[in-house]
N, C-alpha and C positions, 0 to 999 in steps of 0.2 A: 712330930716328925718334920714340921716346918723350920726347924733349927738348921742352919747351915752345918755342914760336916767337912772336917778336914782330911785332905789326902793322907797327911802325916800321921793322924790318929783315927783311921777308920773305925766305926762302930760294928760289931757284928750283930746287928740286931734281927736278922732274918735267918730262920733255920731251914734246912732242907728237909722235908718229910716227903717220903715215897717219890723221890726223884723231881719234886717240885719246889722251887724257890720262888717266893712271891712277896710282894709288898702288901697286897691286899687280896683276898680271896675272890676269885671271879667264878662264873658259871662252869667252865670246863678247861681242861688243859690238854694238849696233845703229847703224845709220846714222842720221842725223838725221831722215830721212824714215821709217825704220822705227819710230823712237820716236814720231814725230808720229801715225803710223797706230795705234799701240798706245795713245797717250794718248786719241785721239778714241774709241777703242772703250770707255774707261772714263768718257767725259764724262757727267754727269748734271745740268749746269747748264741754265738755260732757254736752249735752243738754238733762238734765233729769228732768228740771223743777225745780231743787233745786236752791236757791239763794246763797248758801254759795260760790260757785266757782266764781260766778260773783262778788259778794261783796268783796271778796278776791282780785280778779283782779282789781277791782277799786282802792282799797288800794295799790296795787303794782305799778300800773300806777301813781297815785297821789304821791307816793314815789319817783318815777323817776322825775316827775316834781320838787318836792321839793328839789331833789338832784341837779338838774340843777340851781335851784334858789340859793341854799347854795354856789355852786361854783362860781356863779356870785357875790354873796356877799364877798365870801373869796378871790377870785382870780382877781376880777375886781373892787373892791372897790364899788360894788352895782350899777355900770354902765351897762345898757342893751343897746346893739346896736342892729342893724337889724338882724344880724344872730342869736343872743340870742333870740330875740323876735319870730323870725320864729321857732326856735327849741323849744321854750316854747309852741308855738301855736299847734306845731305838737303833743307834749305830752299831751295838753289839749285835742286834737283829740282822742288820745288813751283813755283817761279817758271818754270822751263822747261815745265812741264805746261801752264801757262796761256799762255804764249808760243806753243808749238806749236799750241795751240787757236785762239788768236786769228789767228795766220799763215794757218791754213786757213780761218777765216771770212773773211779778207781776200782768199783765193784763191791763197795762196802756199804751196809746199812749205817746210819749214823749211830745207833745204839752200839754196834760193834766197835766203831771207833772209839766211843766214850769208854766202853769195857776195856779196850786194848790201854788206853790212857790211864785208867785207874788202876790196872795190873802193873803198869810200868811205874807209876808213882809209888804204889804201896811196895813194889820190889825194891826201890831206892830207899824207902824209909827203913824196910827190913834190913838191908845191907848197910845202912848208914851212910849213904851216898846221895842224900836228898840235896845236899850242897854240893857245889863242884860245877864242872863242865863237862861236856861230851854226851852224846845220846845214849851210850851204852855203859852208864857209870853203875 
């Protein structure tokens, strides 16, 4: 795994089993809802039930992720090494933290959000509308 990987030709080495995707097995994993509860316990943002702060925070964290990818494209000829992969995973975690919190503010468990998304994508596949634009294709 020490070999650099290109964004242009990603390798799908890691399979998802029972809702867990990992690079190496560790002691235990959280369900999405367990993660959501733990993230809520560390929330110190202005928790007034408004979605704007959390939605903007998601954008900010996604921007940090995009910036790291941009620098890999620019400085490393799109080659992703293990250090990059770990840094990108940490940024994804920051995005996930805010998504988990926003989902709860909206009244949803994170597992429900994930189920909604899978159902939406599977519906698009069945209808042959996976490509294209628009929320309700």
